[in-house]
N, C-alpha and C positions, 0 to 999 in steps of 0.2 A: 383646432378651437374647440370641437365636439369632444374629445379624448380629455381634456383638460377642464370642459365645463362639467363633465361626468365626473369627473376625481372631486372637484369643488364641491360640487351638490352632494357628493357621498355614494355615488353609484358604485357599489362593491362588484360588481359582474359586469363584463363587456364581451362582447367580441367583436373583433376587429378584422376585417377582409381585408387581406392583400393580394398580389397576384405574383404569377410565375415570373413576369418581368424582373422581379426583383432580382432574379438569377446571374449570373454574368453571361453575358451572349453567346458563347460556345460552351456551356457548363453542358456534361454528358449524363443522358439519363442511368438510373435514375437519380430525381435531383434529391438533395439533402439539405437540412437548413444549414451544417456548418459552410455550404457553399456560397451563400450570400455575401456580398462584399470581398469575395474573393478573385475577381475579375474584373474585367469592361465590362459595363452594360451596353446593352443596344442602343446605340446613339439615336435610332429616330424615336425612342420613348424612355431615355433617360430621366427627363424629369417627372415623368410621372412613376418611373421604378423609385426614385429616390425619395419622392413622400411618401410612397409605401414601407420603404426601408424605415423612414424615418418615425412612421406611426407606429412602425411594428415595434422598434426600440422604445418608443414613449411607453408602450404600453409595458413593454420590462421592465424600465425605470421605475415607472411607477409602484409595480408590485414589489421590486427589491425595495424601495423606501418603504412600505408599509403592506407585510402580508396580509392586512384583511382586505386590500383589493384583489379581486380575481380577473384580470384581463389577459386575454387568450388571443392570438392572431392565427387565422384561418388561411392558408394559400391553396386555394381551390385549382387543380391542374386546367388546363386550358380546355374548353368545354366542346369546342368545335374551331374546323379552320379549312384552311383549303384542302387538307389532305384528311379529312375526316371521313367515316365511313357513312351514307346514306343509307347501307340497303337494311332491310327491313328485320335482319336478325343481331345485324353486329354495329347497328349505329347507337351514339350518344344520347342520352335525352334531347339537348337542343337541337340537334340534328333531325333527331326522328320529328320532332314537332314540326320545324320546318319543312319537312318533305310532307306531313299530314297537312299543313295548311296549304301547300303548293298544290297538293291533289285535289284539296276540298274548292278552292277557288277556280280552279282550270278544268 
């Protein structure tokens, strides 16, 4: 609804934030855009992945219909997770923030 409303009101530039869940369950790294919809999605978040794929495609269709619209999709990598690094020298931003908050509280 937000993307359709942006187009209807003449918003010329839009950044859509997607997710790596759009890639197939067993996609090999490095992930590349052409891999989207090339295999089975992770069943535990398939609905979310399909919604992200749909909004990405919608942005592409809008730009294809009218070149005055510049709608882009960013697919940020996973920022943290169970295999993230929480060391002072090698952690990702979110993991570093979590660690600093944890140290400040306790």
